[in-house]
C-alpha positions as CSV (number, residue, x, y, z in Angstrom):
1,M,27.3,-75.6,-62.4
2,T,29.4,-72.5,-62.3
3,D,30.6,-71.4,-59.0
4,I,29.3,-67.7,-58.0
5,D,31.9,-65.7,-55.6
6,E,29.6,-63.6,-53.2
7,C,30.8,-60.0,-53.0
8,A,32.9,-59.1,-49.8
9,C,32.5,-55.3,-50.0
10,P,30.6,-53.3,-47.7
11,K,26.7,-53.3,-47.6
12,E,26.8,-49.0,-48.3
13,S,28.7,-49.9,-51.9
14,E,25.2,-51.2,-53.0
15,H,23.0,-47.6,-52.1
16,C,25.5,-45.5,-53.0
17,A,25.5,-43.1,-56.3
18,E,28.8,-43.6,-58.6
19,E,30.3,-40.1,-58.3
20,D,30.4,-40.7,-54.6
21,K,32.4,-43.8,-55.3
22,I,36.1,-43.4,-53.7
23,D,38.3,-45.9,-55.5
24,G,35.5,-47.8,-56.3
25,K,33.8,-48.2,-52.9
26,C,31.4,-46.0,-51.1
27,P,32.2,-44.3,-48.1
28,E,31.5,-45.7,-44.7
29,V,28.3,-44.1,-43.5
30,P,28.7,-43.9,-39.1
31,K,26.8,-46.0,-37.1
32,V,23.9,-43.6,-35.7
33,E,23.2,-44.6,-31.8
34,S,19.5,-45.3,-31.0
35,I,18.2,-43.4,-27.5
36,P,17.8,-46.1,-25.1
37,E,14.4,-46.5,-23.7
38,W,15.0,-46.0,-20.0
39,A,16.5,-42.6,-21.4
40,K,13.2,-41.6,-23.1
41,A,11.2,-42.4,-20.8
42,L,13.3,-40.1,-18.0
43,Q,12.7,-37.6,-20.2
44,T,9.2,-37.8,-20.2
45,S,9.0,-38.3,-16.6
46,Y,11.1,-34.8,-16.3
47,E,8.6,-33.0,-18.6
48,S,5.6,-34.2,-16.9
49,I,7.0,-33.4,-13.4
50,S,8.2,-29.7,-14.9
51,G,4.6,-29.1,-16.1
52,K,2.5,-29.9,-13.0
53,L,5.1,-27.5,-10.8
54,E,4.3,-24.7,-13.3
55,K,0.7,-25.1,-12.6
56,L,1.1,-25.7,-8.6
57,T,3.1,-22.6,-9.1
58,T,0.1,-20.3,-10.4
59,L,-2.8,-21.7,-7.8
60,E,-0.2,-21.0,-5.0
61,V,-0.1,-17.3,-6.6
62,A,-3.8,-17.4,-6.9
63,A,-4.9,-18.4,-3.6
64,G,-1.9,-16.1,-2.0
65,V,0.3,-18.4,-0.6
66,R,3.2,-17.4,-2.6
67,E,4.2,-13.9,-3.5
68,V,5.1,-13.1,-7.0
69,P,8.2,-11.3,-7.5
70,K,7.6,-7.2,-8.0
71,P,9.7,-4.6,-10.0
72,E,11.2,-2.1,-7.7
73,A,11.3,1.6,-8.4
74,T,14.1,3.0,-10.4
75,V,16.3,6.0,-10.5
76,S,14.9,8.6,-13.6
77,N,18.4,8.5,-14.8
78,T,19.2,4.9,-15.1
79,T,17.6,1.4,-16.1
80,A,20.0,-0.7,-14.0
81,D,19.7,0.2,-10.3
82,T,17.2,0.3,-8.0
83,V,16.0,3.3,-5.7
84,T,18.0,2.4,-2.5
85,M,19.9,3.9,0.4
86,E,23.1,3.4,-0.8
87,N,22.6,3.8,-4.6
88,I,21.2,7.2,-3.3
89,A,24.3,8.2,-1.9
90,E,26.7,6.9,-4.3
91,K,24.6,8.6,-7.1
92,L,24.6,11.9,-5.1
93,S,28.4,11.8,-4.7
94,K,28.9,11.1,-8.2
95,A,26.9,13.8,-9.1
96,F,28.2,16.6,-6.9
97,D,31.8,15.3,-8.5
98,E,30.8,16.2,-12.1
99,G,29.7,19.5,-11.2
100,R,25.9,18.5,-12.0
101,D,22.2,18.3,-10.0
102,L,20.9,14.8,-9.3
103,K,16.9,14.8,-9.8
104,L,15.2,11.0,-8.7
105,T,11.6,10.6,-9.9
106,I,10.1,7.5,-7.9
107,P,6.8,6.1,-8.4
108,Y,4.4,6.9,-6.1
109,E,3.6,3.4,-5.3
110,G,7.4,2.9,-4.9
111,V,7.8,5.7,-2.4
112,R,4.7,4.4,-0.5
113,S,6.9,0.7,-0.4
114,L,9.5,2.0,1.4
115,A,7.1,2.4,5.0
116,V,4.3,0.3,4.1
117,S,4.1,-3.8,3.5
118,T,0.9,-4.7,1.5
119,Q,-0.2,-8.1,1.5
120,Q,-2.7,-9.9,-1.1
121,V,-5.6,-11.0,1.0
122,G,-7.8,-14.2,-0.8
123,R,-8.0,-13.4,-4.6
124,N,-9.4,-9.5,-4.4
125,G,-8.7,-7.6,-1.3
126,I,-5.0,-6.2,0.3
127,S,-3.7,-5.7,3.8
128,E,-1.4,-2.8,4.5
129,S,0.6,-1.9,7.6
130,Y,3.6,0.1,8.5
131,K,7.4,-1.8,8.5
132,A,8.1,-2.0,11.7
133,S,11.8,-1.0,11.2
134,N,13.5,0.5,14.2
135,F,10.6,2.2,15.5
136,R,10.5,4.7,11.9
137,K,9.1,8.2,12.0
138,H,6.4,9.2,10.3
139,Q,6.2,12.8,9.7
140,I,8.6,15.7,9.2
141,Q,8.2,19.0,10.5
142,E,11.4,21.2,10.3
143,V,12.2,23.2,7.4
144,G,15.8,23.4,8.4
145,F,18.0,20.4,9.1
146,T,19.8,20.2,12.5
147,F,22.2,18.1,14.4
148,T,21.6,16.8,18.4
149,G,23.9,15.2,20.4
150,T,27.6,14.6,19.7
151,H,29.1,13.5,16.0
152,T,32.6,11.8,17.0
153,A,34.8,10.1,14.3
154,I,35.2,7.0,15.4
155,D,32.9,4.1,17.2
156,Q,30.2,5.3,15.2
157,I,27.1,2.8,14.5
158,P,26.0,3.3,10.6
159,G,22.7,2.8,11.1
160,V,19.9,5.3,11.6
161,Q,16.7,4.4,13.7
162,T,13.8,7.0,13.5
163,V,12.5,8.3,16.4
164,P,8.9,8.0,16.7
165,G,6.8,11.1,16.6
166,G,3.3,10.8,16.6
167,V,3.4,7.6,15.1
168,D,0.3,6.5,13.0
169,F,-0.8,2.7,13.4
170,A,-2.3,1.6,9.7
171,P,-2.1,3.1,6.4
172,L,-5.7,4.1,6.0
173,R,-5.4,4.3,1.8
174,Q,-6.1,0.6,1.8
175,Y,-10.0,1.3,3.3
176,T,-10.7,3.7,0.3
177,N,-11.7,4.0,-3.3
178,Y,-8.4,5.0,-5.0
179,K,-7.3,6.3,-8.4
180,S,-4.0,7.0,-9.6
181,I,-4.5,9.9,-12.4
182,P,-3.0,9.4,-15.8
183,K,-1.4,12.2,-17.3
184,G,-3.6,14.4,-19.2
185,K,-5.9,14.4,-16.4
186,D,-6.0,16.8,-13.2
187,S,-8.7,14.6,-11.4
188,A,-10.5,11.9,-10.8
189,T,-14.1,11.3,-10.6
190,F,-16.4,9.0,-8.5
191,Y,-20.1,8.2,-9.4
192,K,-22.9,7.2,-7.1
193,K,-26.6,6.3,-7.7
194,T,-29.6,6.4,-5.5
195,L,-32.2,3.3,-5.7
196,P,-35.5,3.8,-7.7
197,D,-39.0,4.6,-5.7
198,T,-41.3,1.4,-6.5
199,L,-44.5,2.9,-7.0
200,V,-47.9,1.3,-7.6
201,Q,-49.2,0.2,-11.5
202,V,-53.0,0.8,-12.0
203,P,-54.0,-1.0,-15.4
204,G,-55.5,1.6,-17.2
205,T,-53.8,4.3,-15.6
206,T,-51.1,6.5,-16.8
207,V,-47.8,4.9,-15.2
208,T,-46.0,7.6,-12.6
209,E,-42.3,8.1,-13.5
210,S,-39.9,6.4,-11.1
211,S,-37.2,8.9,-10.3
212,M,-33.2,8.3,-9.1
213,T,-30.2,10.4,-8.6
214,F,-26.9,9.9,-10.3
215,T,-23.9,11.9,-8.6
216,A,-20.6,12.8,-9.5
217,V,-18.2,13.2,-7.1
218,N,-14.4,15.1,-8.5
219,I,-11.4,14.8,-6.6
220,Q,-8.5,17.2,-7.9
221,P,-5.0,17.1,-6.1
222,S,-4.0,20.5,-6.9
223,T,-2.1,21.4,-3.8
224,I,1.6,20.3,-4.6
225,A,2.8,19.3,-0.7
226,G,6.2,18.2,-0.2
227,S,9.8,19.1,2.2
228,Y,12.7,21.5,1.7
229,F,16.0,21.0,3.0
230,K,19.1,22.2,3.5
231,I,22.1,20.0,4.5
232,D,25.8,21.3,5.8
233,S,28.3,19.8,3.7
234,D,30.6,18.7,6.3
235,D,27.8,17.2,8.5
236,E,27.2,15.0,5.3
237,E,31.1,14.6,5.1
238,D,31.2,13.5,9.0
239,V,28.9,10.9,9.7
240,P,29.2,7.2,8.4
241,Y,25.8,7.6,6.6
242,S,24.2,9.4,4.2
243,I,21.7,12.4,5.8
244,S,20.9,12.9,2.0
245,A,19.7,9.5,1.4
246,E,18.5,9.3,4.9
247,V,16.1,11.9,4.0
248,V,14.5,10.4,1.3
249,D,13.4,7.5,3.4
250,A,12.0,9.6,5.9
251,I,10.4,11.4,3.3
252,G,8.8,7.9,2.2
253,Q,7.4,7.6,5.3
254,T,5.5,10.9,5.4
255,V,3.7,10.8,2.7
256,V,2.0,7.9,4.3
257,D,1.4,9.9,7.3
258,Y,0.1,12.7,5.2
259,E,-2.2,10.2,3.4
260,D,-3.7,9.2,6.8
261,N,-4.3,12.6,7.6
262,A,-6.4,14.1,4.3
263,I,-8.5,10.8,4.7
264,I,-9.4,10.3,8.1
265,N,-8.9,14.8,9.3
266,T,-8.9,16.9,6.2
267,A,-11.7,14.9,4.2
268,A,-13.8,13.7,7.0
269,A,-14.2,16.9,8.9
270,A,-15.3,18.7,5.7
271,A,-18.6,16.4,5.5
272,T,-21.4,16.2,7.1
273,P,-21.9,12.6,8.6
274,G,-25.2,10.5,8.0
275,L,-24.5,10.1,11.9
276,W,-23.0,12.4,14.5
277,V,-23.2,10.1,18.3
278,N,-21.9,10.7,22.0
279,G,-18.7,8.3,22.1
280,N,-20.2,6.3,25.8
281,T,-24.1,6.4,25.2
282,G,-24.5,6.1,21.4
283,A,-27.1,9.0,21.5
284,T,-27.3,11.3,18.6
285,I,-25.6,14.6,19.0
286,T,-25.2,18.2,17.1
287,H,-22.0,19.3,19.1
288,D,-19.3,17.7,21.2
289,D,-18.2,20.0,24.2
290,I,-19.7,17.5,26.3
291,S,-17.9,15.5,29.8
292,G,-17.7,12.3,30.0
293,M,-18.0,10.6,26.4
294,T,-15.3,7.9,27.3
295,L,-16.0,5.6,24.3
296,D,-18.4,2.6,25.2
297,P,-19.2,-0.5,23.3
298,S,-22.9,1.4,23.3
299,A,-21.8,3.8,20.7
300,I,-19.9,1.2,18.2
301,G,-23.3,-0.8,18.8
302,K,-25.1,2.3,17.7
303,A,-23.2,3.1,14.9
304,V,-23.0,-0.6,12.9
305,A,-27.0,-0.2,13.6
306,Y,-27.1,2.4,11.7
307,L,-25.2,1.5,9.0
308,S,-27.2,-1.8,8.6
309,S,-30.3,0.0,8.8
310,Q,-29.0,2.0,5.4
311,G,-27.9,-1.3,3.8
312,Y,-24.6,-0.9,3.4
313,L,-23.3,-3.5,5.1
314,K,-25.5,-6.2,2.8
315,G,-23.5,-9.3,2.1
316,G,-21.1,-9.2,5.2
317,V,-19.5,-6.1,4.8
318,A,-17.4,-5.1,7.8
319,P,-17.3,-1.7,8.5
320,V,-14.2,0.3,9.7
321,L,-13.8,2.6,12.9
322,V,-10.6,4.4,12.9
323,A,-10.9,5.9,16.4
324,H,-7.5,7.5,18.4
325,Q,-5.3,5.6,20.3
326,N,-6.7,6.7,23.9
327,A,-10.0,6.1,22.5
328,I,-9.0,2.1,21.8
329,D,-7.4,2.4,25.1
330,Q,-11.1,3.9,27.2
331,L,-12.7,0.8,25.0
332,V,-10.5,-1.7,26.2
333,R,-11.2,-1.1,29.5
334,D,-14.5,-0.4,29.6
335,S,-16.5,-2.7,32.3
336,D,-18.8,-4.0,29.6
337,L,-16.5,-5.7,28.3
338,V,-14.9,-7.3,31.3
339,D,-16.7,-10.5,31.1
340,F,-16.3,-11.0,27.2
341,V,-12.3,-10.5,27.7
342,Q,-11.9,-12.5,30.8
343,N,-13.8,-15.9,29.4
344,S,-14.2,-15.6,25.6
345,N,-10.9,-13.6,24.4
346,D,-8.4,-13.1,26.9
347,G,-5.6,-12.3,24.1
348,I,-7.3,-8.8,24.3
349,T,-5.6,-8.3,27.4
350,R,-2.4,-10.4,26.9
351,S,-1.8,-8.4,23.8
352,G,-3.7,-5.2,24.2
353,D,-4.9,-5.7,20.4
354,F,-8.8,-5.7,19.7
355,P,-9.2,-6.3,16.1
356,M,-13.0,-6.4,16.3
357,L,-16.3,-5.6,17.9
358,Y,-19.9,-6.2,16.9
359,G,-18.6,-6.9,13.5
360,C,-16.4,-4.0,13.2
361,K,-13.0,-3.4,12.3
362,L,-11.3,-1.0,15.2
363,V,-8.1,0.8,13.6
364,K,-5.9,3.1,15.7
365,S,-5.2,6.3,14.2
366,N,-3.1,9.6,15.9
367,S,-4.5,11.1,12.3
368,V,-7.9,11.8,13.7
369,T,-9.4,15.5,14.4
370,T,-8.3,16.7,18.1
371,M,-11.0,19.1,19.3
372,D,-10.1,22.0,21.6
373,N,-13.3,22.6,23.2
374,T,-14.2,25.2,25.2
375,T,-14.8,23.1,28.2
376,N,-14.3,19.5,27.3
377,D,-11.9,18.2,24.5
378,T,-12.5,15.3,22.2
379,Y,-11.5,13.4,19.7
380,R,-13.5,12.8,16.7
381,N,-13.5,9.4,15.4
382,Y,-15.1,7.9,12.8
383,M,-16.7,4.4,11.1
384,F,-17.7,4.0,7.4
385,V,-18.0,1.7,5.0
386,P,-14.6,0.6,3.2
387,G,-14.2,1.6,-0.2
388,I,-17.5,3.4,0.0
389,T,-17.3,6.5,1.9
390,F,-14.0,7.7,1.1
391,G,-12.3,8.4,-2.4
392,S,-8.6,9.4,-2.7
393,A,-6.4,10.1,-5.9
394,S,-2.7,11.0,-6.5
395,K,-1.3,13.1,-9.6
396,R,2.4,12.5,-9.7
397,D,5.2,10.4,-8.7
398,L,7.4,11.6,-6.1
399,N,10.1,14.0,-7.6
400,V,13.3,14.6,-5.4
401,Q,15.8,16.8,-6.2
402,F,19.4,17.2,-4.7
403,H,20.9,20.2,-5.9
404,S,24.3,21.9,-4.3
405,I,24.7,25.5,-2.9
406,P,28.5,25.8,-3.2
407,E,28.6,29.1,-1.7
408,N,26.8,28.2,1.2
409,N,28.6,24.9,1.6
410,Q,25.2,23.4,1.6
411,I,23.3,20.6,0.0
412,G,19.1,21.6,-0.9
413,V,17.3,18.5,-1.2
414,T,13.5,19.3,-2.4
415,A,10.8,16.6,-2.6
416,N,7.2,17.0,-3.3
417,W,3.9,14.8,-4.2
418,R,0.1,15.7,-5.2
419,F,-2.5,13.1,-3.1
420,K,-6.6,14.6,-2.2
421,S,-9.0,12.6,-0.5
422,G,-13.0,13.1,-0.3
423,V,-16.1,11.8,0.7
424,I,-18.0,10.2,-2.0
425,D,-21.0,9.1,0.2
426,A,-21.5,11.2,3.4
427,S,-24.3,9.1,4.5
428,S,-22.3,5.8,4.9
429,L,-20.3,8.3,7.6
430,V,-20.6,8.1,11.4
431,R,-18.7,10.4,13.4
432,I,-18.0,9.3,17.0
433,S,-16.9,11.8,19.7
434,S,-15.4,10.7,22.9
435,S,-13.4,12.5,25.2
436,Q,-9.8,13.0,25.7
């Protein structure tokens, strides 16, 4: 028998092409280490947890318990910076140093966000309220800019708190059917219809035609509203804050107050309501130069009953009463509510907050019409159906322009916007007059 020597060469040489060999041997193949089973299990577990967290976040957003980050308004000539008091002041200084004017175009919703906080309620509703920021003032009336008090060069507090001057209590646009008008159109059109009449149909007889009415209500925000200021350049230099930037903040608050007046004062006053009642007795009236009309629950009950009988409150719809602060105070103090306040809801006494009565939401507003009658001055408060009674529309963004007036050593600030409201369905509007 012949002895055969076993080859001692590496196993790789058996699986290597002849041209790939080096000195007659195949190159060594690096050993590939497999992923341990425990690492694979950990990776699978991480992917599972990550997917579940993503689904949970989606459900929380849908339920309204998690806020989705919202983009902030940006200055028109930049894409990086958001509109804040600080960068407005910085850009204004830079623009004037370079010998040019500064123009800001702030989206209409962006300027409202300076003063209004919006929260999601359920899946489809929203609730708006004013931001409580140092008792902000919501209306600018002056055309010129003036200072009061001594402005020293030291020990100044940089923040600027707003002096309240007829502050309204809640943004009212949330209760209207609101449209933002796109470029190329000048108005918003709202539609309504009546229900057809029901007729008896007799066999063998020609059926009488039923009738129903379709109506288009057009709201055109053609008026350009705004504010104009002149600021002395030395005043801008001598105070530890930017007057120009604070003016923009104040204008943002003015926009919301302008909306409230357009809705519950101008639009409501121009309409003929479906019902007009005495705020004390609930009796139907045709004028309000009447004494003793302190707001009473009887009038609220009559107004709610009217809207319900007209079919506007089907499905649990809650009407809204926008009333002057003094009228709400009269209601809270009314003797008819003493037992309710003392035994059922003593929180009204403790907080002064009276959110609902007879299924109607109560909203305080200083924007209601104030009547200077011959003998008895009154407030004209309104109850209506949210999203049905009023329509509102805005046309343009808030345009703010700063320009230097070198010959006067002044800075000019111009801001303007377009907003209008109108009554879509006057039958769903109830006027409740109460004494001042």
